[in-house]
N, C-alpha and C positions, 0 to 999 in steps of 0.2 A: 632839220633846219640848216645844218652845216653842209650837208650833201646838196641840198637845193641851191644854196648860195654858190657853192663851187661850180655847179653846172650852169647856173644863171650867169655867172661871171665869165663863162666862155661864150656868151652871146646867144644862149639858147633860151627859149621861152619855157618857163617851168610853171606847172599847175600843181598846187598843193592839194593832196587828198587826205582827209582825216576820217578814219573809220571809228565811229562811236560804238563802244561796247558797254554793257551794264556795269562793268567793274572798274572803270577808269575814273580816278578822282580829279583828273586834270581838265580844266576848262581851256581848251585850245585857243579860243578867241581872246582870252585874257592873257595867256602866257606866250603867244606867238608874236614876236616883234615884227614890225613891218620890214620885210626884206624884198618887197616889190614883186610879190607873186600873188596870184589869185588863189583863194582857199575854198575848197568844196568839202562838204561834210555828208557822210552817209551813215545811216544807223544800221548796225549789224545785230541788234538785240535778238530778233527772232532766230537768226542763223545760229547765234551763240547758245540758244537753249539746247539744241540737239548736240552741239559740239561738246558742251560741258558735261553732258550726261555720259558720253562714252567717247572720249578722244582717242583716235586711232594710235597716236604716238605717246599716250600717257601724260601724266602730270609731272611737274617739277617737284621741288621740296615741299610745296603746299598743294593748292588746287589750281595751279597755273599750267594749262595745256599749251605751252608757248609755241611748240612746233605746229600743232594744228591751228592755232590762232594765226600764225604767220601765213600758213598755206591758205587759209580762208581769206585773209586780207589781200594777199597777192593775187589770188584767183579773181577776186572782185575787181582789183585794179586792172588786171588783164582784160576783163570784160568792158572796161571803160575806154580802152585804147582807141577803138574805132569811133566811139561816140565823141570823144574829145579831140579826135584827129591827131593823136599823139603817136610818136614813133618808138619810144622805149620808156622804161620805168626805172626810177632812181630811188634807192632807200639809203638810210643812214646807218645801216648795220656796220659793226666793227668786228672783225674776226677775233674770236676769243674773249669778247667782252662779257658775254653771258654764257655760263657753262652748259646750259641745256640747248638753247636755240641758236647760238652763234659760234659753235665749234665748226670746223671745216666740213665734217660729215653732215651735220644738220643743215648748214647753209646750202650744201649741194642738194640735199633732199628737198628742202623748201623750194628751191629753184625748179627742180624737176616736177614735183608733185603739183605745183601751182600752174604748170604749163608754160611758164615764162621763158625758161632756158636762157638763151643769149639776149633776150629782150631786157633782162634785168642787169642793172649796173649798180655796183656798190662803191661809190667814189672814195670813201674813206679808207677802204682796204683793197682797192682795185689792183694794186701791184702784186697781191698774193694770188690772184685768180687769172685764168685765161682771158684774153680780151673779149669784151662783149660786142654785140652787133654795133652799138654806138661808136665803139672804138675802131673796129675794123672798117667801118664805113667812113670814118674820118669826121663824124659829127662832133665827137669829143676828142680832145687831145689827151692821150693816155699819159704823157709825161707830166701833165698837170694834176694827175690823180695821185692819191696818197697811199701810204703803207702803214696805217694805224693797226696796232695789234695788241691784244691783252685787255685786262680789266681796269687798268689805271686810266682815269679820264683827263689827266693833265694835258696830253696833246690836243684833245678836243677843246679844252678851256683856252689853251693858248691860241688855237686857230680861231675860236670865237672872238677873242680880243683883237686878233689881227684883222678879222673881217668886220670889226665894229659892232659885234653883237654882244651887248652887255646884259640883256635880260633873257633868262632862260630858266626852265624848270629844274628842280633838284635832279641830279643825274641818277639818283636811286630809282626814279620812275614812280608812276602813280597807279599801278595796277593792284587792286584789292586782293586779287587771287594769290598774290605773294605774301599776304598778311596772315600769320597763323591764326589769329582770332577770327577773322572773317572766314577763313577756310574751314574752320571748325563749324561755324554756323552753316556754311554752304553744304558741307557733308551731311549735317543733321537734316537740312532741308531735303536733300536728295534721298536720304534714308526714309523719309516720311512721304516721298513722292509728291512734294508740294512745289516743284520747280515751275515757276511762271515769271513773267516780266514784272508783274505786280509784287510778287513775293521777293524778288531780287532787289527791287527798289526799297522795300521795307527792311531788307537784311542789312542795309547800310546805316541804319538809324538805331540809336538807343541800346538799352539792355534787353536781351531776349530771354523769355522764359517759356518752356514747354509745359503747358498746363495739362494737356492730355495728348493722346496720339494724334488727334485731329484738331488741335487748337493751340494757339500760342498767344503770348502777351508781350508787347514791346513798350518799355517805359522810357520816356524821354529823359535826357540827361541835362539839358539846358533849354533856354528859351527858344533857340533856333530849332532844336530837334522837336520841341513841343509843337511849334508851328508846322514843321514838316510832316509830323504824324497826322495832323489835321488835314493837310493837303493830300496825303497818301491814302486816307480812309476811303473805302469804297462800299457800296451797298452790301449789307450783311455784317459789316464790322461794328464793333462797339468802341466808343471813346469814353475815357474816364478823366475827371477833372477835380481839382481841389476846390473848396469853397472860396468865394471871392476875397475873404479876409485872411486867407492863408496861402503862402507860396508853396508851390509843389509842381510835380510833373503832370503832363498829359500822357495817358497810356492808351494803347490801341490793342484790342483783342480781335483775333481773326480765326475763323474756323467754326466748328460746331460749338457754340457758346450756350451753355445751360445756365439756369439761375444759380446753381452752385458755383459755376465758374465766374459768373458776374460778381458774386460775393468774394471769391478768392482774388479776382483781378482788382476789386476795390480795396481789399485788405493789403495787397502788395503795393498798389499805388499809394495808399495811405502811409505806408512805411517809409516812403521817400518824401513826405511832406516836410517842409522846413520848420520843424519844431522839435526840440530835443525832449525826449521822454513822453511824447504824445501817445496816449493809450488808445484813444478812439477819435474818430472824426467823421464828419459828413462828407460823403463822396458823391459827386454827380456823374451820371452816365447817360449816354445817348446811343440809340441804335440807328445807324446810318441806313437810309437817308432821312429818317425822322428829324424834325427840327426841335421837338420838345425834349427837355432833359428830365430824367428821374433822379431822385436823390435818396440816399439812405445812410444811416450811421453804422459804421463798422469798426471792429477792433483792428488796430494797426499791429500787424504781426512783426515780431523780431526778425531781422533779415536772415538770421541763422536757420529759421524754421522753413524757409523756402529756397535756401541756397542750392539745394539739390535739383531745383527746377531750372536753374540758370544754364543757358546754352553757352 
């Protein structure tokens, strides 16, 4: 956002490109203030499936393949140049801001491997790098570019204030791959060879339990997650609900679900019903896409008895 504004203020038309990945929590349309640029969005979900399985340059502290991610996005941006009739690419990277993907060696590698080379301009740290094509051609005035360096975000925040930008996302970022809890779930999903866009969407919701090698249960934690689980249910899944007179979660079971696992899923779901000391309860369940619910009474298990199933 800052980089785009700096270049736009030099009289250059800027087109914003946002690449959507399955692990980003940020809604760019809600969080990007109007800085007078057109914004395009492209979904990289399918490309990310192969990337996350075996990133060439490895992972960061969790399951974040930051270098491979940047190379993928910059390569895609390069493919858009001719279509958008653009001359060069601008990014908001800051030298030294992130230890894995924004050290000098990594930034050089990303530029080379994406095929962008001197088509890539990093305005916030431009003074630390050789002039890009945009600078040598005189399209951009190098003396107006900056020398930000390091992990402290104070210079960026001061620049945002100077440029009149008061609304922006948390500087810590919104990628779930840097979250230890989510990364643990993703590793477990990869170990069971269940990587798919549908399962990645499910991975972001609720409490997860591994029932068997080929089946899992997701229990909603609040009303929003309960509704989302119903939206994410696909043919073959089972949904579990509390009775109408009792508050509790919606749960979703996916995989090879037997009658024994229907009973276990019902018992786990029952354990989260909103009633202290509840020993048993009626649980409704539905096999998607069937519209009719079935119901049975089950014993509500103590949470300690299935804690070993929690992912």
